[in-house]
N, C-alpha and C positions, 0 to 999 in steps of 0.2 A: 504494500499499500504506499503510494507516494502522495504526500499532501503538500500542496504549495500554499504558503501563507503569505499574503500581501499585507503590508503594515505601512503606517505613516513614517516615512523615512526621516532620519536625522531628528527624531523626537523621542524623548525618554519614554513617554507614555506609549508611543507607537511600538518601540522596542519591547517594553515591559508587557504590552498586550500580546505581542507575538510569542513571547516566552511563556506567559501564563496560558494562553490558549493552546499552544502545542503541548504543554504538560497535561492540561485537562483532557484533550482529545486522545493523547497517548494513554493516559490513566483510565479513561472511561470507555474508549471505543476501540482503538487500534494500538495495542501494546508494542507491536513491531514496526510501526509506521516509520517511513523516511520523511523528514520535514525539510522542505526547501523554502528559504525566506527570500522575499523580493520586496525592496522598498519602493514606495510610490510617493511622488512629489506633485504638488499642485502646480500645473502649468497653464499657459494661456489657453490651449486647446482643451485641456482637462478630459481627454478621451482615453478609454482603456484600449490597449492593443488586443485585438481578438486572439492573438497567438499566445497571450499570457497564460490563459487558463488551461494548462497542460497536465495538471495533476489528476490522480484518480479522484481526489476531492480537492476543492479550491476554496480558500477562505480569505476574506478581507476583514482586517481589524483596525479600528481607529482611522478609517478612511471612507470615502464616499461609496455609495451603493452602486452596484452594477446589475442590470437586468439580464445579463448573460446567463443562459440556462445551466452552464457549467459551474456556476458559483453555487457552492453547497452550504457555506457558512458566512455569516456577516454579523459583526458587532460594531456599532458606532454610537457616539454620544454628542457629536457636533450638531449645532442647530442647522447648519448648511450640509445636510447629509446626502442630498440628492442633486445630481447634475442638472436634471430637467424635471418639469412637472410630470412628464411621461414616466420617468423612473420612480417618482413618488407614487404615482397611480399603480404602477406595476407592483411595487412593494405592498400597497394596500390590498391589491386584488389577489395576491399570492402569499397568504400568511404561512409562516413556517416557524416551528419552534427552534430552528437553527439560524434564522435570520432575524436579528433583533436590534431595536433602536430605542434609546432612551436618553434624551438630552438633559435629563435632570442629574445625571452622574457627573461628578467633577473629572473622573478619569475613565477611560475605556477599560483599563486593567481592573479597576474595582467593579465595573459593570460586568465584565466577564466572570470574575471571581464570584460575584453575588448570584448570577444566573446559574453558573455551574454548580454552586452549592444548593441553591434552592430547587432547581429543576432536576439535576442528576445526582445530587448528594456528593459531589466531588469537592474535596478541600485539599489544600497543600499548605500545611502549617509552616514549612520551611520557606515559603514564599510570602509570608505575611509582611516582611520588611519591604519587599519589592512592591506589593500592593499599596502599602502605607505611603511610601515615597512617591509612587506614581500619582496618588491622590494629592499630595502636597505640591508636587512640581507642576502638574497639569492644572491644578486648581489655584495656583498662586497662593498657597496657604502658608506662606512664610510670615514670621512675626513682624518684619520690617524689610525695607529695600536693602539695607546694609547686609543682612543675613543673605539675601538672594544674590547679591553681587560678589560678596567676598568668598563664597563657595567653600565653606568649612567642612561640610559633611561629605563622605564618600559618594553618596547619591548625587550631590550637586557637582562634584568634580566629574563624575561619570557623565552627567548631563552635558557638560562642556565638551567632552570628547564626542559624544553622540551627535550633538548639534553642529560641531565645527570640523570634524575630520572629513578629509576629502574622500569621495566615493562611499560605497556601502560595504565593502569587505570587512572593515573593522567593526561596523554595526552588526553584521551577521555573526561575527564571533562573540560579541557582547551578548547578543540574544541567546546564544547557546550557553554561554557562561551563566547568564541570568537564570536559566532553567534549573540550576543546581547550586551555584555558588552565592554566598553573601556578597553584598556590594563592595565592602571593604576588600574581600578576596579578589574581586574583579579588578579593583584599582591596583592591586599588587601584581597583576600579570605583567610579565616583561614587555609585552607589546603596548601596554596601556600607560604605565607610569612615565616613560620618557615622552610619549605623545602628549599626555596631559601637561607636562611641564612646558613643552613648546607652545601649546594652545593657550595655556594660562598666561604666558608672557604676552601673547597677542591679545588676550582678553583685557589685560591691564592697559595695553596700548589703545584698545578701542574705547575705553573710558575717556582717555585724553582726546581722541579724535572726535567723539560725540560731543564732549564738552566744547571743543573748538567750533563745531558746526551748528549745534543746536541753539534754537531761539525759543523762549517761552513767552507767550502772550495770552493773556486772559485764560489762563489754566490750560492751554494747549501748547505742547512742545512740538516743534517741527524741525526736521533736518534731512539733508540729502547726502548720501554716502558715495555718490558717484566719484570714481577715480581713486578710491582708497584701497583697492584690493582687499575688501573686507566683505566676505560672504556670510552674512548673518551676524548677530550680536546678541548679548544677553539683554532680554527685553525689559529687564528691571533697571538697567543703567540709567535711563532717562529720569526715573523717579528717585534714584540715588542722588543725581545731580540737581533735580528740581523737585524737592519733596512736597511743595505746595501745589503742584500741578495735578490736573485731572486726566488729561489724555495725551497720547503720543501719536504722531503721524510721521512716517518716514518713507523715503524712497531709497531702495538699495538694488542696484544691478547685480546680476550673477551670471554664471556661465550658461544658464538655460532659461532665464526669464528676467523681467524687470518687476520687482516686487514692491508693493505698497503695504507696509505694516501699520495696523491701527490698533492701539491698545489703551487701556485705562489703568490708572494707578490704584492698586488694591488698598492703599493706605491714604487715599486722598482726603483732605479735610472737607472738600465738597464732593459728596458721592456722585459717581457717574449717573447721568440721566438717559443716555443714548444707547440703543441696542446696536453694537458695532457690527455684528454679524449681518443684521438687516441692511445696514449702510453698505457694507462690502458686497452684499448680494446684488445690489443695484448695478454694480460694475462688473459682475461676473465672478466675484469672490465669495467669501463667507468666513465661517468660523464659529465663535461662541458670542454670547451677548456682550462679554467684556473684553474680547480680544478677537481680531479678524485680520484677513489679508486679502489682497488682490494680486493676481499674476497677469502680466502682460508679456508680449513677445520680447525677446532680447532686442535691445536697441530702442525700445519704445519709451524713451526717457521723457520726451516732451509731453506725450500722452499721460504718462504716470505723474508728472509734475502737475499737469493741469487738474487731473482727478484728485491728487493729494491736496491741492489748494482748495478745491471745492469742498473736500471733506473737512479741512481745517476750518473754513468759514462756517460750515454747518455745526461743528462741535463748539465753536465759540458762541453760537446762539443758545 
C-alpha cells in the first residue's frame, strides 16, 4: 500500500499534520504502508496537477480541497479551503467520513488528532508535544511578540528551519522524524543544527531589514521586501518592532510567486476588526480570519503593490 500525503509546505502545522496523519493511518488502517510526502504551495494558478494523485490512497492535509476522485482523505481548517464554488459544492454533495473540514480549529494537526481519537479511537501519546506546539504556532498562541521572534523553544527553532529552508527535502526528513522523535531530538540531528544556525543569522538580519523598510501609520504596518533576497520572514517581527500596531501588509517576491502577506497583531491594544481571509479572497487569496495571503505571478510587482495599497487603505478605515 502506497499512500501519498500532500501537505502545506514550509509550514510547521503542515509538516506536523502530515506526520500525525501518517501515524494515524498506519496505526489504524495500513500498518505496512509506504508513505510518500509532497509539499504544496499557494501559487497564482492554484491548480492541482492531475498527475500528482498516484498513490493507492491520496491524502491532502492542511491545504485546499480537490474534487479529484482519486483523493481519498482530506483534512483542512482554513477559512479559504476551496479553490472554487464548484469545489465547495462538490464537497457538500459528496460527504465522507475521511474528508473533513472545520475552520474552528487553530491547527490542522489538532483537528486530525481530535477526529482520529473521536471517530476511530486512535491516540498517539508520544505525539502530544507535536500537537500542542502545532496549536501554539499556527494559532499564534505566544504570550508576546518577543517570545515569537526570539525562538527560544525547540519547536520554534524547528519552525524557522521548516519555513526558511530551500526546497522540500529537509521538510520531508523532518516529517519522518516528527512521527517518532521529540522536537528537541529533531533539533539535534546533524542535518538540522548547522542549518538552523545559518537560518537564525538570516532571521536576525531580517529584523534589521524590516525595521529599515517598514512604515507604521494609523495602526497598519506596510513594507516591500523587493530586492532583498529574503524569501519569507517571521510574521511576528512587525509586531516586535511596532507593538502598538494592529495590522501588517507586505509584498515579498520569491522564486515562484509574488506574495502579499496580510496579518494582524495577536497582542494589539486595539483588537482587529477585519476578516483578513475574506479580504484576501477578493484578490484570489485566502487564509484565516486573522492572517491571510495572496499569490500573484512572478514579476507581478506593480500589481501586488497596487493591491497591497488598496488593502492598507481598507485596514486603516
